[in-house]
C-alpha positions in Angstrom: 29.2 -111.2 21.0 32.5 -111.5 19.0 33.4 -114.6 21.0 30.1 -116.1 19.9 30.9 -115.4 16.3 34.2 -117.3 16.8 32.4 -120.3 18.3 29.8 -120.3 15.6 32.4 -120.2 12.9 34.3 -123.1 14.6 31.3 -125.3 15.4 29.1 -124.6 12.4 31.4 -123.8 9.5 28.8 -124.8 6.9 26.6 -121.9 8.0 29.4 -119.4 8.9 31.9 -120.1 6.2 32.2 -116.3 5.6 33.8 -116.0 9.0 36.4 -118.7 8.6 39.1 -116.4 7.1 38.9 -114.4 10.3 39.5 -117.2 12.8 42.5 -119.4 13.5 43.0 -122.3 15.9 46.0 -120.4 17.4 44.4 -117.7 19.6 47.3 -115.3 18.8 46.3 -115.4 15.1 42.5 -115.4 15.6 41.1 -112.0 14.5 37.8 -112.5 16.3 39.5 -113.1 19.6 42.1 -110.4 19.2 40.0 -107.5 18.0 38.4 -107.2 21.4 41.5 -108.1 23.4 42.3 -105.8 26.3 45.9 -105.2 25.1 46.3 -102.6 22.4 49.1 -104.4 20.5 46.8 -107.5 20.1 44.0 -105.4 18.6 46.5 -103.7 16.2 47.9 -107.0 15.2 44.4 -108.2 14.5 43.8 -105.2 12.3 47.1 -106.0 10.4 45.8 -109.5 9.7 42.5 -108.1 8.6 44.2 -105.8 6.2 46.1 -108.7 4.7 42.9 -110.8 4.4 41.3 -107.8 2.6 44.2 -107.5 0.2 44.2 -111.2 -0.5 40.4 -111.1 -1.4 39.5 -113.7 1.2 36.6 -111.7 2.6 33.3 -111.0 0.9 31.7 -107.5 0.7 28.9 -108.7 2.9 31.2 -109.9 5.6 33.1 -106.6 5.5 29.9 -104.4 5.6 27.9 -106.4 8.2 30.6 -107.8 10.5 33.9 -106.0 10.1 33.0 -102.4 9.6 30.9 -102.3 12.8 33.7 -104.0 14.8 36.5 -101.8 13.5 34.4 -98.6 13.7 33.6 -99.4 17.3 37.3 -99.9 18.0 38.2 -96.5 16.3 35.5 -94.5 18.1 36.0 -96.1 21.5 39.8 -95.3 21.4 40.7 -93.8 24.7 43.8 -92.0 23.5 45.3 -90.5 20.3 47.8 -93.3 19.8 45.0 -96.0 19.9 42.8 -94.0 17.5 45.7 -93.4 15.1 46.8 -97.1 15.0 43.3 -98.4 14.5 42.4 -95.7 11.9 45.3 -96.5 9.7 44.4 -100.2 9.7 40.6 -99.7 9.5 40.9 -97.4 6.6 42.1 -100.3 4.5 38.8 -102.1 4.5 37.9 -100.1 1.4 40.1 -102.5 -0.5 37.5 -105.3 -0.4 34.7 -102.9 -1.4 36.3 -101.8 -4.6 
């Protein structure tokens, strides 16, 4: 599903402009590809980039509440070990920045 969001943002930017701050042509910098990556360090790096996007004000409240919170919440709750939950929780908790 997340890969579909990446393709839609790339192919139909006029309809999915709210997702453009999340994607990048370089797969290593693309939040939408990395947040579901099998490697923990790629997911954590995606959350760091998300945190920066929130601080910079590049994301709308609607994008955060309808797209990002479900993704990050899933990542936090599906964490298999304490280290994964701690890393994702510290990053995911910063989404409140955009909601203020």
